C-alpha positions in Angstrom: 33.2 72.4 -78.4 33.4 74.0 -81.9 34.8 72.2 -84.9 38.0 74.3 -85.2 38.9 73.7 -81.6 38.3 69.9 -82.0 40.4 69.9 -85.1 43.2 71.8 -83.5 43.2 69.6 -80.5 43.3 66.5 -82.7 46.2 68.0 -84.7 48.2 69.0 -81.6 47.8 65.5 -80.2 48.9 64.0 -83.5 52.0 66.2 -83.4 52.7 65.2 -79.8 52.4 61.5 -80.6 54.7 61.9 -83.6 57.4 63.5 -81.6 57.1 60.9 -78.8 57.5 58.1 -81.4 60.5 59.8 -82.9 62.1 60.1 -79.5 61.5 56.5 -78.8 62.9 55.2 -82.1 65.9 57.4 -82.6 69.4 56.5 -81.5 70.8 59.9 -82.3 71.1 62.2 -79.3 70.8 65.4 -81.4 67.6 64.1 -83.0 66.2 63.3 -79.6 67.0 66.8 -78.3 65.4 68.3 -81.3 62.2 66.2 -80.9 62.1 66.9 -77.2 62.0 70.6 -78.0 59.3 70.1 -80.6 57.4 67.9 -78.1 57.5 70.7 -75.6 56.3 73.3 -78.2 53.5 71.0 -79.3 52.4 70.5 -75.7 52.3 74.3 -75.2 50.2 74.6 -78.3 47.8 72.0 -77.0 47.5 73.8 -73.6 46.8 77.1 -75.3 44.0 75.5 -77.4 42.4 73.9 -74.3 42.5 77.4 -72.7 40.6 78.9 -75.7 43.7 80.9 -76.8 45.3 81.1 -80.2 47.6 78.1 -80.8 50.5 80.3 -81.8 50.5 83.6 -79.8 52.7 85.6 -82.2 50.9 84.5 -85.4 47.6 85.6 -86.8 46.4 82.1 -87.3 43.6 80.2 -85.5 44.6 76.9 -87.1 47.2 74.4 -86.0 49.5 73.5 -88.9 
């Protein structure tokens, strides 16, 4: 596995973990809905990276930010 892919997977997993933690600690329903949406998006990014695709299909970037 190349270094960029490893770094992107690590970043995507970090984003997923952050959103899971935010969902678990928030009492606000709107915040939870927002973080669930971000969690879904981060998971999709992770799956694209695993499939050797660009993390963001509509952007010209190979890096997860």
